[in-house]
N, C-alpha and C positions, 0 to 999 in steps of 0.2 A: 647694696642698693644706693644709688646716687640721688642727689636732690632733684635733678632734672627728671630722672626716671620716675621718682615718686610723684612729682607734679603732673607728669604726663598720665600716670595711672589715676590721679585724682581730678582729671580735667573736667569730667562731667559734674562732679561736686562743685568745683570752682566756678564752672560756667553757670550752674544753677544759682549759686550764691550771688554772682554779679547780676544775673537777670532779676533776682529778688531785690537787690539794691537799686537797680534802675527803676523798677516798677514802684518801689517805695518812694523814691525821689520824685517821680512823675506825679504820684498821688498827692504828695505834700505840696508840690509847686502849683498844681492845677486846682487845688481846693481853694476857693476864694475866702473861705472862713479862716484859713490858716495863713497868717501873715508871718513868714519866716524869712530871714535874710539868707542869701545864698551861702554866705560864710558859715552861718550857724548850721545850715544843712550839711555842708561839707564836714564840719566838725562832728556832727551827729553820725555821719557815715563812717568817719574814721574810728569813732568810739565803737560802733557796731562791728567794724571789720577787725579790730584788734583781737577780740576773743577767738574769732574764726582763724586768723593766721597763727595765733598761739597754739590753737588746737592742731593745725597742720604741722607745725614744727614739732610738737610733742609726739604726735602720731607718727611722723617720719622717723624720729629717733627710736621710738618703741619698735616699729617694724624693722628698722635697720638692725637693731640689736637682736630681734627674733630670728631674722634670716641669717645673721652672722652666727648665732648659736646653732641653728639648724645645719649650716654648712660644716661647722666644726664637728658636730655629732656624726654627720654622714661620713666625713673623712676618717673619723675614729672607728667607724663601723657600727655605731649604735644610733638609736633614734630617741629623741626626747619623749618623755611621758607627759601627756596633757595634765595641766594643773589649773587651779582656780585663777592663777594670774594670766592665763591665756583666754582670749575672747573666743567666740564661736568659730570664726573664720580660721584662727590659728589652730584650734583643736581639730577642725576638719582636715587641715593640711597635715597635721601630725598623724592622724588616723590613716590618711591616704598613704603617707610615707611608710608607716608601719605595715600596712597591707602589702605594699610593693616590696618591702624588704622581706617579708615572710614568703611571698610568692617567689622572689628571686632565690632565696635560700632553699625553698622546696625544689625549684627547677635545677639548681646546682646539685643538690643532693640526689635527685633523680638521674641526672646525667652521670654523676660519679658512680651511682649504683649500676647503671647500664654499662659503663666503661669497665667496672669490676667484673660484671657478669660476662661481658664479651671476652675479657682477658682470660677468665677461668674457663669459658667454653672453648676458646681457641687453643688453650693449653691442653685440654683433654682431647680436643679434636685432632690436634697434631699427633699426639701419642697414639690415638686410635687409627689414624690413616697410615701411620708408619708400618703397621703390621701388614696390610695388603701390599704396600709398596715393597717391603722386604721380601715377602713371599713371591711377588711377581719377579723380583730380581733373581731369586733363587731358581724359579722355574725357567726363566730365560737362560740363565747360565748353565743349567743342567739339561737344557733342551728337552724339557718334559712336555707333556700334552698341552696343546694350545687351549683345550677346553678349561683346564685349571687356570691358565693365565687369564682367559676371558672372565672366569668367575671372580678373580681378584680385581679385574678392571671394573666389573659391575659393582663390587663393594666400594671401590674408590669413587665411582660415579655417584653412588647413593650418598656417600659422605659429603661430596662436593655439593650435591643438590640440597642436602640438609643445611649446609652452611649458607647457601644462597637464600634459602627460605628464612633462615634465622635473621639474616641481615635486613630483609625487607618485610618481616612479619608485622612491624608496626605500621607500615604504609601499604599493606597488602591490598587494601581497597582500591588503590590507584592502579593496580597491576592485574586485576582479574577481569575476565570477559564472560558474562553470563550468557549461556545459550542452552537450548534443548539438546540433551544427550541421552543415549541409551546406556544405562548402567551396566548392562550385560557386556557390551563391547568394551567398556572401560576395564571391567574385571578381566576379560580375556587378554587385553593388552598388558595388564600388570603381570598376569601369570606367564605370558610369553616372555616378558623381560626377566623373570626369575626362573625360567625353565632349567637352566644349568644347575642351579642350587637344588631344585627338586630332584634332578637326576643324580647329582653327586651324593646327596644324603638319602636317596632312595625313599623319598617321602611321597606317599600317594596323595592325589588331590581328587576330591569328589565334588562335582559341580551340580548343583540343583538350581539352574538359572532359568530365567524367563525375562522377556523384554520389560523394561521399566524406564519410562521417559521421566527424566528429572531435569530441573533447571539448576545448573551449577557451572563452575569454572573447570574446564578439563584438566589443566595443570594442577589446580588445587586438589581435585578429587583423586587424580592419579597419585599425588604425593601421599594423601591420607591412606588410601588403600595399600599402596606400596609399603608404607611405614608399618601398617598393621601386619601385612603378609611377611615382611622382613623379620619382624619380631617372632611371628609364629614359626618361620623357618629356622630362626636362630635358636629358639628354645624347645623345638620339637626334636626328639632324638631320631637317629636313623631308623628307617622302616616305619616311621610314624604316619599319621594321616591328618590332612587338613581338609575340612569341609567348607565350601563356600556356597551360599545360597542367597536367593533374592526372594523376599516375602513381599509380593506385590500388594497384598491387602494392607499391610502395615507400612508399605513404602520403605523397606529396610533391607540393607545388605548385611549379612551375618557371616563372619569368618570364625570357624570353630576348629581348634586343634587339640590333640591329645598329648600335649607337651608337659613340661614340668610344672606349669601353672604359676600362680603368684601367691605369695604368702598373705595371710589375712591382715597382718599389720602393714604390709606394703600396698595392698590394693587401693585404699582410699587416696594414696599419694602418687599414683602412677602418672598423673597428668601434671604434676608439679614441675616447674622449671629446674633442671639439673638433678632431678631425683633419679638415682640408678637402681636402688633397691638391692636385695640380697642376690638376685639372679644376675644383675648387671655387674656386680662386684666379683661374683664367684665364677661365672661362666665365660665372660668376655669383657674387654674394656668397653665402656659405654659413656657417652656424653650426657645421657639423661635428658636430651633435648628432643628426641624423635616424637614421642607421644605428646609432649607439650606443644610442639609446633603443629602436630596433626589436630589436636584439640582446638588450638587457637584459630587455625585456618577453617576448620569445620564451623566454629562459632561465627566467623565472619561471613561464611557462605550460607548461614541459616540452617546448617545440618546439626544433628545431635550425635555425638560420639560417646559410646559407653563401653565399658569392659567389665565382664563378670568372669570369675575364675575360682577354681578350687585347687589348692596346692597339691601337686603330684598327680593331678587328674586331667584337667583341661583349662583352656582359656578361650573365652568367647567374646569377640568384639563385634559391635554393631554400629552401622551408620544409618540414621533415620532421617529421611527427607520429609520434614514436617509439613511443608506446604505443597499443595498439589499443583500440577502444571496449569490447570484452569485458573487457580487463584492468582498465580504469577501473571498470567495473560491479562488479567484485569488490571494489574498494577503497572505492567510494562507495555510499551508499544508492541503490538503483536507482529508488526512488520519489520522491526529493527531493534534487536536487543542492544543495549548500549553498554559501554565500558563505564563502570561506576567507581 
């Protein structure tokens, strides 16, 4: 801090002091009872001004030393601790700097954590996607059935979609479009996309569907149902059965399979980021991100995703649409649903 800068910062105090001096001089000069020579008045004003200017000089040096110390501490990566030698203003500055430093360190830590998670996810994802690519190459070279090749391409597409949803999960609210959709048609679209896997594993599908109008994002709901159904197909043995039903009273989609189920110790953690569990490690490579992303997107859409399972017997997943269409119509413009 330079002297000119300090005087500029104290301009209102200096201006007030000079106004006070002028008013005091006028009162003394205009009072007929006070007979004072002008030289004595000037001498009095100088005497009064001296303590004020001494204060300014001392205050300037104190603040200059304080800011110099603050800059040294910032460059060293630490912040001063407030003490009794600091006045109220200086303590507030130190507290603000401490808050900013803590926030900065938190943001840096969060970014590093995300970078680490992304690196770990991509490492697993690359290993997982190599399998269908290698199988596709073998099918192509051996000129085998194109149906098998299409099945591997579907696996690759699913993994690519998962990676895309992972990259934009934090900003998903900027990318979804809320509209009225029929849950039954969404389910049929997902089943059609996985028909090859149903046929290749000879898994039966039983549909107990009925029309259900829901307010949701089509891409988001497709991803959630497709992720659940993919897990059922993956962990249901050949000749198994998957039952998909819509409970209109509870506004719920239920997907039930008679697969290998989920162990009791793994069940509470199935929605954790990167958690693969015993099944993911034993039966196939897994990123552990599918159900995490499905749960995250469901939460952003206002849906409730739950999984119940008994190891060796079944797994049942449900998507509950907690708010009715009429309730949403009261909150949104009934003529134009907007991108939020």
